[in-house]
N, C-alpha and C positions, 0 to 999 in steps of 0.2 A: 504494500500500500504506500502511495506517495505521501510524504510528510508535508503538511501545510507550511508554506513560507510566510504568507501574509494573509490577514483576515480583515474584515470590515467591522468597525465598531457599530453595534446596533443602535447606539444613541446619537452619535454625531455623524456617522456615515464615512468617516475618514479611515484610511488604511493604516494598519499597524502590524508589526511583526508578530507572528503567532506566539513566539516565545515571550513576548511582553504583554500579551493579552490576559484578561480575566475571562474565563469561560463560565457562562451562565447556562444551566440546564433547566428547561421549563417542561412541565408535564401537567396533564389534566388528572385530577384525582380519580376520575372514573375511566381511565384509559391507561394502557401500558406504553403508549407512544410518548416519546420525548423528543426535544429538539435542543441542540446546543447553539448558543449565541455567544458572540465575543464582544468585549468592550475594553476601552481604556479604564484603568482603575479610577482615574479622576472623573470620568463620565459617570461611572456607576455611583460613586459617592455623591455626585451632583444631583442625581435623580432620586436617590433613596431618602426617605424621611430621616431627619437627624436622630430620631429615637430608635431607628432600626440598627441593631448591632451587626457589625461585620467581624466575623471571627477569623479572618485571614488578613495578611498584609497586602492590601491592594495598592499601597503607596510605593511599593518597590518595583517601579517600572524602569526599564532601561531605554527609554525613548530618547531620541536625539533632537526632537523639536521643542 
């Protein structure tokens, strides 16, 4: 299987390196289907309510921009 080199942020639409992305998995509670989405850590933090805890380090991005 070919490894992803770049992905699109589902919030801002910009491209970023797969290795620098946050992967978000979404699923419906009444289905076994799921979908993976990617984002910048900063974009995820921007859209989440400030009271929602994030249990991983999403600030550790290796972006060059």
